[in-house]
C-alpha positions as CSV (number, residue, x, y, z in Angstrom):
1,X,86.4,72.6,105.8
2,X,85.5,75.9,104.2
3,X,88.3,75.7,101.7
4,X,86.8,72.5,100.2
5,X,83.9,74.6,99.1
6,X,86.3,77.2,97.7
7,X,84.7,80.0,99.7
8,X,85.7,81.8,102.9
9,X,84.5,84.5,105.2
10,X,85.8,88.0,105.0
11,X,84.8,90.1,108.0
12,X,84.7,93.9,107.8
13,X,85.6,96.2,110.6
14,X,82.0,96.7,111.5
15,X,81.4,93.0,112.0
16,X,79.5,92.4,108.8
17,X,80.8,89.7,106.5
18,X,80.8,88.4,103.0
19,X,81.9,85.2,101.3
20,X,84.7,85.1,98.7
21,X,87.0,82.7,97.0
22,X,89.3,80.6,99.2
23,X,92.9,80.4,98.1
24,X,95.9,78.3,98.9
25,X,98.7,80.4,100.5
26,X,102.3,79.4,101.0
27,X,104.3,81.5,103.5
28,X,108.1,81.3,102.9
29,X,110.2,82.8,105.7
30,X,113.4,81.4,107.2
31,X,112.2,82.4,110.7
32,X,108.4,81.8,110.2
33,X,106.1,83.2,111.5
34,X,108.2,86.4,111.4
35,X,106.2,89.3,110.1
36,X,103.3,86.8,109.4
37,X,102.7,86.3,113.1
38,X,99.1,87.6,113.0
39,X,98.3,87.4,109.3
40,X,98.8,83.7,108.8
41,X,96.5,82.5,111.6
42,X,93.9,85.0,110.6
43,X,93.8,83.9,107.0
44,X,93.5,80.3,108.2
45,X,90.7,81.3,110.5
46,X,88.9,82.8,107.5
47,X,89.0,79.5,105.7
48,X,92.1,79.8,103.4
49,X,94.4,76.7,103.0
50,X,97.6,78.0,104.6
51,X,101.0,76.3,104.8
52,X,104.5,77.6,105.8
53,X,108.0,76.8,104.6
54,X,110.8,77.6,107.1
55,X,114.4,76.8,107.9
56,X,115.0,73.5,109.7
57,X,116.6,75.2,112.7
58,X,113.5,77.3,113.3
59,X,111.8,76.1,116.5
60,X,109.1,78.8,116.8
61,X,105.5,77.6,117.3
62,X,103.0,78.1,114.5
63,X,99.2,78.1,114.2
64,X,99.4,76.7,110.7
65,X,101.1,73.6,109.3
66,X,104.9,74.0,108.7
67,X,107.3,72.3,106.3
68,X,111.0,72.7,106.9
69,X,114.1,72.7,104.6
70,X,117.7,72.3,105.6
71,X,120.1,74.8,104.2
72,X,123.8,74.0,104.3
73,X,126.1,76.9,103.6
74,X,128.8,76.0,101.2
75,X,132.3,77.3,101.7
76,X,132.1,79.3,98.4
77,X,128.8,80.9,99.5
78,X,130.4,82.4,102.6
79,X,132.6,84.8,100.5
80,X,129.7,86.0,98.3
81,X,127.8,89.2,98.8
82,X,124.5,89.1,100.8
83,X,122.3,88.7,97.7
84,X,124.2,85.7,96.5
85,X,123.8,84.0,99.8
86,X,120.0,84.7,99.7
87,X,119.8,83.2,96.2
88,X,121.6,80.1,97.6
89,X,119.0,79.8,100.4
90,X,116.2,80.2,97.9
91,X,117.6,77.4,95.7
92,X,117.7,75.1,98.8
93,X,114.1,75.9,99.7
94,X,112.8,75.4,96.2
């Protein structure tokens, strides 16, 4: 595993490459992979340690390991503005 050595391969557009520091990346998206459809697998391919956190109801396939959280909407949250509902979901995921 390249991440064990803390280095990973970065490929340039011309095909040349260089080695850099490997990092741990957590993708948080209620409908993962969402906008990370191509980015997450590419970062994993380059040697980064990638993990995703998504909603329990999300059944989409993923090229990286996924953890799921279950968000239950409380009655009081339904009457709140959109930002408050988002904060409620974030608290559940955390």
